[in-house]
C-alpha positions in Angstrom: -41.7 0.5 64.2 -41.4 -2.7 62.3 -44.7 -1.9 60.5 -43.4 1.5 59.4 -40.2 -0.1 58.2 -42.1 -2.6 56.1 -44.2 0.1 54.5 -41.0 2.1 53.7 -39.5 -1.0 52.0 -42.6 -1.6 49.9 -42.6 2.0 48.9 -39.0 1.9 47.9 -39.5 -1.3 45.9 -42.5 0.3 44.0 -40.5 3.4 43.3 -37.5 1.4 42.1 -39.8 -0.6 39.7 -41.4 2.7 38.4 -37.9 4.0 37.8 -36.8 0.8 36.0 -39.8 0.9 33.7 -39.5 4.6 33.0 -35.8 4.2 32.2 -36.6 1.2 29.9 -39.3 3.2 28.0 -36.8 6.1 27.6 -34.2 3.7 26.2 -31.9 4.0 29.1 -31.2 0.3 29.3 -28.2 0.4 31.7 -30.2 2.5 34.2 -33.2 0.2 33.8 -31.1 -2.9 34.4 -29.5 -1.3 37.5 -32.9 -0.4 38.9 -34.2 -3.9 38.3 -31.1 -5.4 40.0 -31.8 -3.1 42.9 -35.5 -4.0 43.0 -34.8 -7.8 43.2 -32.7 -7.1 46.3 -35.4 -4.9 47.9 -38.2 -7.4 47.5 -37.3 -10.7 45.7 -40.9 -12.1 46.1 -42.4 -8.9 44.7 -39.9 -8.9 41.9 -40.9 -12.5 40.9 -44.7 -11.9 41.5 -44.5 -8.9 39.0 -42.5 -11.0 36.5 -39.8 -8.3 36.4 -37.2 -11.0 35.5 -38.9 -11.1 32.1 -38.0 -7.4 31.6 -34.5 -8.0 32.9 -34.1 -10.8 30.5 -35.2 -8.6 27.6 -32.6 -6.0 28.6 -29.9 -8.8 28.8 -30.9 -9.9 25.3 -30.5 -6.3 24.0 -27.0 -6.3 25.6 -26.4 -9.7 23.9 -25.7 -11.2 27.4 -27.2 -14.6 26.4 -26.4 -16.3 29.7 -28.0 -13.6 31.8 -31.0 -13.5 29.5 -31.4 -17.3 29.7 -31.2 -17.2 33.5 -33.7 -14.4 33.9 -36.3 -15.9 31.5 -35.9 -19.3 33.3 -37.0 -17.7 36.5 -40.5 -16.7 35.1 -43.1 -18.4 37.3 -45.1 -21.2 35.6 -48.3 -19.4 36.5 -47.3 -16.2 34.9 -49.0 -15.1 31.7 -45.6 -14.3 30.4 -44.4 -17.9 30.8 -44.8 -19.1 27.2 -42.9 -16.1 25.9 -40.3 -16.5 28.6 -39.8 -20.2 27.6 -39.4 -19.2 24.0 -36.8 -16.5 24.8 -35.0 -19.0 27.1 -34.9 -21.5 24.3 -33.6 -18.9 21.8 -30.9 -18.0 24.3 -30.0 -21.6 24.9 -29.4 -21.9 21.2 -27.2 -18.8 21.2 -25.2 -20.4 24.0 -24.9 -23.6 22.0 -27.0 -25.8 24.3 -29.2 -27.5 21.7 -30.6 -30.0 24.2 -31.7 -27.4 26.6 -33.3 -25.4 23.7 -35.2 -28.5 22.6 -36.4 -29.3 26.2 -37.7 -25.8 26.5 -39.3 -26.0 23.0 -41.3 -29.0 24.2 -42.7 -26.8 27.0 -44.3 -24.4 24.6 -48.1 -24.6 24.5 -49.8 -26.1 21.5 -51.4 -22.8 20.5 -48.0 -21.0 20.6 -47.6 -18.9 17.4 -46.1 -21.0 14.6 -44.1 -18.0 13.3 -42.2 -17.8 16.6 -42.0 -21.6 17.0 -40.4 -21.9 13.6 -37.6 -19.5 14.6 -36.4 -22.3 17.0 -36.2 -24.9 14.2 
């Protein structure tokens, strides 16, 4: 019984992620955000492993919710290929929140080969 319940939860999580991505691509940002918020409660580890916080952060930016965006980008795992962009977005949102020191600290985490055009937007 426990095994069946586990499979049901995994299926629900995957369906919720599919819905979130579908809604995002269709421009239904509120629905996508709600689905992502549901997905993180269904499987927090899976949500993090799939770097879905990055997408949630992008939606928060589009809503101009700078604090939520900063928080979501800051959760991107260090081993994620999205980490450099997440650091850049977190730094931008720290500036929007008026936290220059936090923005600078994040700026220093950017890899040396990070695009200069993006790096200069933080200057």
